[in-house]
N, C-alpha and C positions, 0 to 999 in steps of 0.2 A: 359789962362789956360795952364798948363804944360802938357807934354806928360804923365807924371805919373798920373796926375788927370784924363786925358782922358782915359788912359788904365784902371784905377780903375773904372771910370764911365761906360765904355763899359763892363767891366767884371761884374760890378754890374747889369747893364741892362740885360746882358745875363743871369745872375743867376735868376733875377726876371722873365724874360720871361720863362726860363726853369721851375721855380717853378709854375708859372701860368699854363703852359701847363700840367705839372704833376698833378696839383690840378684838372684841368678840366678833365683829363683822368681818374684820380682816382674816381672823382665824377661820371663820366659816367659809369665806371665799377661797382661802388657801386649801381648806379641806375639800371643798367642792371641786376645785381645780384638780387636786390630787386624785380624788375618787374618780373624776371624769377621765383623767389620763390613764389610771389603772384599768378602768372599765374598757377604755378604747383599746389598750394593749391586749387585755384578755379576749376582747371580741375579735381582734385581728388574729390572735393566736388560735382561737377556737374555730373561727370561720375561714382561716387562711386556706386550708385544703379545699374547701368548697369553692372559694374564689379562684384558686389556681386550676382546679381540674373540672369544674362544673361545665364550662363552655366547651373545652376539648372533648369531654365525654359526650356531650350532646351532639357535637359535630361528628364524632366517631359513630354514634348511633345512627345519625342521618346518613353517613356514608354507607353503613352496612345496609340500611333500608334501600338506598338508591342502587347499590350493587345487587342486592337480591331482586329488586324490581327489574333491573336490566337483564339479569340472567333469566328471569321469568318470561320477559318479552321475547328474548332470543329463543328460549325453549318452545314458547307458544308458536312463534313464527315457523320454527322447524317442524312442529307437528302439523301446522296448517299447510306448509309447503315443504314436503320432504326433500325436494330437489335442492332447497337452500342449504340444508346441512351437508348434503353430498357434495355440492359444488364448492362449499367452503372448505371441506376436508380435502378435496382434490386440489384446490388452489394452494392450500398450505403444503401439501406433499410436493406439488410441482415447484413451488418456490424453494423448498428445501433441496430438491433435486438439482435445480438450476444453480443454487448457491454452491452446492458441493461440486458440481461439474466445473463451474467457473474457477473454483479454488484449485482443483486438480489439473486443470487444463494448462499445458505448456505451449507458448507460442511456437508455431512451426514455420519454417521458411517455405516460401511458395515453391511448388514443383516447377521444374523446367522442362519444357517440351523441346526436344532436339529435332533438327531437320534430319533427313535421311543421311546426308553426307556427314553431318556432325556426329551422328550415332556411329557411323562407320569409322570415323577418326578415333573416337573413344574406344571402340571395340578393337581396333588395330593396336593401339597403345597397350591395352590390357592383355592382348594376345602376346605381345612382346614381353611384358612383365611376367606372364605365366611361364614362358619359356625359361625365364631366369629364376623361377621359384618364388615369385613375389605375389602378394595379394593384389587384386584388381583395385583400381582407383574409383572412388565414388564421384559422380558428377555433382559439383557444387554450384548453386545458383549465382553466387557472387563472382566466382571465377569464370563462369560462363559469360557474364556481362563484361568482365575485363577482356576475355578472349575475343568476343564479338566486336567490342569497340576498337580493339587493336588490330584486328585482321587486315583491314585495308592498308595499313601503313608499312608492313613488312620491316619492322624495326623493333629492337629491344628497348630502345629509349625513345619515348614519344613526348614531345614538348618538354624535354628536360627531365622526364620522370621514367624511372625504370619500372619493371613489372611489379616488384614488391611495393613500390610507392603507390602505384595505381590501385593495387589490390587493397592496401590498407585504407586508402581514401574511399574505396567502394564499400568498406566495412568488413573485409576479411581479417580475422584475428591473428592468423599465423604468417609464417614466411611463405613467399611465393617466387617462382621463377618461370621462364618460358622457353620453349623451342619454337622456332619459326622456319618456314620453308616456302619456296616459290618455284613455280614452273612445273610442278608435278601434275600428272593427269588425274590421279585419284588420291583419296585420303590414305589408302594402303601404301601407295608409292611414296607419299611424304613420310610416313612412319618408317618405311624401309630405308629411306635416305637418312633419317635421324639415327637409325640403328647402326649404320655404317660410319657414323661420325662419333668419335670418342666422347666429345663433350656433350653432344645431344643425347647419346645413349646413357651417359651417366645420370643426366637429369631425369630421363624416363624411368630410371631405376631408383630415383629418390635422392640423388646426391646433388650437392651444390659446391661450386668452387669458391672457397672463402680464403682470400689472401694466398692464392696459388696452391691450395690444398683441397682435395675433394673430401667433403664430409657428408655423412649420411644423415639427411634431414628427415628421412622416413616419410616422404610425401604420401598422403592418402586421399587427396582430392584432385580433381581435374576440371578444367574448363577449356573449351575449344572455340575456335572461330575460323570461318572460311569465307574468303572473298575472292571469287574467281579462282585463280590457281595459287592463291596465297593461303597458307595454312599456319595456324598457331595452336599450340597446346600449352596451357598454363597449369603448372603443378604447384600444389600447396599442402601445408600441414595444418590441420585443425582438429581439436578434440571435441568440438561442439557437435551435438546431434543434429542430423539433417532432418 
């Protein structure tokens, strides 16, 4: 065998040896990488529940400890100071009572205080209605304001507004109309004058002339006003509670 063939054979043997070693090293690296990857997956799968629930469980246990500690402090304070527990219970009951009462309470309209002559005028109108077999009219705060504001004018239409316009602007929800009188000595005399006038008497009985026809509006509220010898009675219908 020549030197050339020996060199080539040696070179070939060396290359084969290097390839075999490289192949074994690469296989080992691949095996190690695969084993490491599988071990990592198994570790994550086995320890996953611990990782997910370990900290919340610890926080939950700490919350229970703090809650128990707070309850113990409150109980201890109540034992040392019995008035604390009693005042706390009373406060809770009072708060509950206030809440219930505020929920059940319905806003009420303010009461109206009538002058002596205003009360006489209302009484005289209701006395007339009683003779006709009708229920008495209830004094309405809003209609009282309308009547008192209109009393000095002796007019059904004030500043271009009729009684029902003024009543609605003041907040009265239903229909309204008025009787006016001037020159009478007393409230009873004014009502007597209305009773002898067909149109005024109709309105005291709860009627209103709509387009030339008297219709029963079933008035159930009244407001009055007096200014000197000028008198006004405002009649209206409302189903709201006073």
